[in-house]
PLY file of the C-alpha trace (Angstrom):
ply
format ascii 1.0
element vertex 125
property float x
property float y
property float z
element edge 124
property int vertex1
property int vertex2
end_header
0.27 -0.23 0.39
2.06 2.91 -0.89
-0.28 5.60 0.77
-0.92 5.23 4.74
-3.90 6.54 6.06
-5.32 6.90 10.34
-7.84 5.20 11.70
-11.11 7.15 12.90
-10.32 5.04 16.10
-6.25 5.92 16.81
-7.08 9.80 17.02
-6.64 10.38 21.00
-9.94 12.19 21.03
-13.61 10.33 21.44
-13.93 10.43 17.88
-11.63 11.59 14.80
-12.34 16.02 13.76
-12.83 14.35 10.38
-15.27 12.34 11.62
-19.41 13.11 10.61
-18.08 15.37 7.75
-18.46 15.09 4.49
-15.59 14.90 1.96
-15.69 15.98 -1.89
-13.76 13.80 -4.32
-13.37 14.57 -8.31
-10.67 13.21 -10.02
-11.18 9.59 -8.93
-11.79 6.47 -12.04
-10.51 3.44 -11.00
-8.41 2.13 -7.42
-5.49 3.45 -8.90
-5.12 6.77 -8.01
-4.22 9.75 -5.36
-8.17 10.64 -5.43
-8.48 6.89 -4.66
-6.09 7.13 -2.23
-7.62 10.25 -0.68
-10.76 8.50 -0.42
-10.11 6.02 1.37
-8.07 8.52 3.64
-10.83 10.41 4.40
-12.93 7.23 4.99
-11.14 6.00 7.46
-11.40 9.55 8.95
-14.89 8.86 9.19
-15.85 11.13 6.74
-19.01 10.63 3.90
-16.50 10.14 0.96
-18.46 11.70 -2.23
-16.90 11.54 -5.93
-16.89 13.07 -8.47
-15.50 10.52 -11.83
-14.87 11.66 -15.09
-17.90 11.05 -17.64
-16.14 9.40 -20.38
-15.08 6.37 -17.15
-18.49 7.12 -15.43
-19.77 3.70 -16.83
-16.49 1.97 -16.26
-16.26 3.23 -12.92
-20.25 2.70 -11.94
-19.55 -1.13 -13.56
-16.17 -2.11 -11.65
-17.69 -0.79 -8.67
-20.74 -3.29 -8.76
-19.13 -6.04 -9.64
-16.58 -6.74 -6.87
-13.08 -5.72 -8.79
-11.93 -3.24 -6.47
-13.23 -4.26 -2.50
-10.12 -5.87 -2.25
-8.62 -2.14 -1.95
-12.37 -0.85 -0.47
-11.50 -2.92 2.85
-10.75 -0.69 6.17
-8.70 -1.06 8.88
-12.27 -2.90 11.00
-12.91 -5.26 8.21
-15.69 -3.16 6.75
-15.81 -1.76 3.14
-15.77 2.19 2.04
-19.17 3.36 0.54
-19.40 6.38 -1.52
-22.07 8.30 -0.45
-22.75 10.34 -3.92
-20.51 9.40 -7.47
-21.15 11.75 -9.60
-20.66 12.89 -13.16
-18.14 15.03 -13.73
-16.28 17.20 -15.92
-13.63 20.42 -15.23
-13.94 22.43 -18.28
-15.07 26.00 -16.45
-12.01 28.06 -14.86
-14.72 30.24 -12.86
-18.88 29.90 -11.74
-19.17 32.71 -14.44
-18.40 30.39 -17.14
-20.24 28.07 -16.01
-23.60 28.34 -18.31
-26.52 28.46 -16.40
-28.75 25.15 -17.09
-25.36 23.58 -15.48
-25.00 25.90 -12.55
-28.31 24.68 -11.34
-27.65 22.06 -11.40
-24.16 21.16 -9.51
-24.69 24.59 -7.80
-27.93 22.48 -4.74
-24.74 20.16 -4.28
-21.68 22.58 -3.88
-23.85 24.06 -1.54
-24.52 20.49 0.74
-21.15 19.72 -0.01
-18.99 22.95 1.35
-17.95 22.74 -2.14
-14.87 25.86 -1.53
-14.20 26.69 -5.97
-11.52 27.10 -7.49
-11.68 30.35 -8.23
-12.04 31.64 -4.79
-9.94 29.99 -3.26
-7.32 31.68 -6.29
-8.92 34.39 -7.78
0 1
1 2
2 3
3 4
4 5
5 6
6 7
7 8
8 9
9 10
10 11
11 12
12 13
13 14
14 15
15 16
16 17
17 18
18 19
19 20
20 21
21 22
22 23
23 24
24 25
25 26
26 27
27 28
28 29
29 30
30 31
31 32
32 33
33 34
34 35
35 36
36 37
37 38
38 39
39 40
40 41
41 42
42 43
43 44
44 45
45 46
46 47
47 48
48 49
49 50
50 51
51 52
52 53
53 54
54 55
55 56
56 57
57 58
58 59
59 60
60 61
61 62
62 63
63 64
64 65
65 66
66 67
67 68
68 69
69 70
70 71
71 72
72 73
73 74
74 75
75 76
76 77
77 78
78 79
79 80
80 81
81 82
82 83
83 84
84 85
85 86
86 87
87 88
88 89
89 90
90 91
91 92
92 93
93 94
94 95
95 96
96 97
97 98
98 99
99 100
100 101
101 102
102 103
103 104
104 105
105 106
106 107
107 108
108 109
109 110
110 111
111 112
112 113
113 114
114 115
115 116
116 117
117 118
118 119
119 120
120 121
121 122
122 123
123 124
């Protein structure tokens, strides 16, 4: 395993500081990349994880997940399997919120608000 996660029960607090928080990780297409590793570490720490999967890879990802292809790498330290709250189709084609067409914005804005996602242009713009 190329990364190391801290399970929620290993924190010196009654619960992990991430426990119960919602996490959204974009760019997961399989169980081999940084996105998967980040998702697994957040799940180990008790976060509820949602994914944004590149649209052309979404069907393959969901089929592989459903067929159990990722089950071994979904295993958490407590023996349970990492679950995903939601899996969203996602493609990063816009640089700022103002560039997003209205029909796309009305679909994604509630997701952004629900998950508390900070837009990149808010951080760097």
